[in-house]
N, C-alpha and C positions, 0 to 999 in steps of 0.2 A: 382307775384308782387313784385318788389323790393321796401323794407323800409327801411328807415333810422329814427334812433330815433321813431320808430312807425309810422312813416308818410310816405306815397307814393312820391319816390323820384320825379316824376314828379309834385308833389304838393309844394315840397319846391321853396321859392323863390330864384331868380337867385342870390340876394347876400347873401345867407346863405353860412356859413362858413364850411366846414367839414373835420376832420380829414382823415388821410388815412384807418385807420380802420373802419371807417363808410361808407366808400365807396368801399372799396377792393373788395366785392362781385360783384360790377357791372362791374369790369375788369377781365380780363383774365391773369392779369401778379401780381406777388408776389411783395413785398417790395423793394426789391434789384432793381429788373427788373423796377418797378416805378422811384425809383430815379435816376437809370442812364437814365431814358429817360428825367428827369428834368435836371439832368446835361448836357445831349446834346441839350436842348432847345427842345426834341420833345413833351414832356409834361409843362406846365405852372409851373412858379414858385410858390412856395407857399406864403400866408402871413402868417409872423411870430409873434405869440401871445406869446411874451416871449421866453421860449425854446420851444413852441408847434408850429407845421406847421399844416397849414390848407388850403384849396383850395377852391374858389369861386364855388357854384355849376352850375354858367352859364359856366364855364370853362371845368367841368367835363361834361356836357350835349354836350357841341361844340364837344369835343372828342368822345364821344359814338358815337354823329350823323357822325361824319368823320370816324367810324371805325378806328381810328388809333392806341387804346391800341390793336384790334384784328390783324390788321396788324402786327404790332411788334410783337406780340407774335407768328404770322404764320412765320413771318421771322425768329424768333429766333431759331424754331423748325427745319427749314429745314437748318439751319446753323449746327445744332446740329450733 
């Protein structure tokens, strides 16, 4: 079961904000690959909280449901 802040990811409200370090265990990509995807428009832009970047839970859920992070990781592996 995937937990964030001691709560199951599926129980978090859609509007909750998470930093990358809080959801990186849910995606098969590292931080650099994630930020590349953000720059390319593949992944959602973060909400800026001062110097901190965070993403809405609903956006992370959508990506996971679409399989987008896994597809990108597979594509990068094949290209290597």
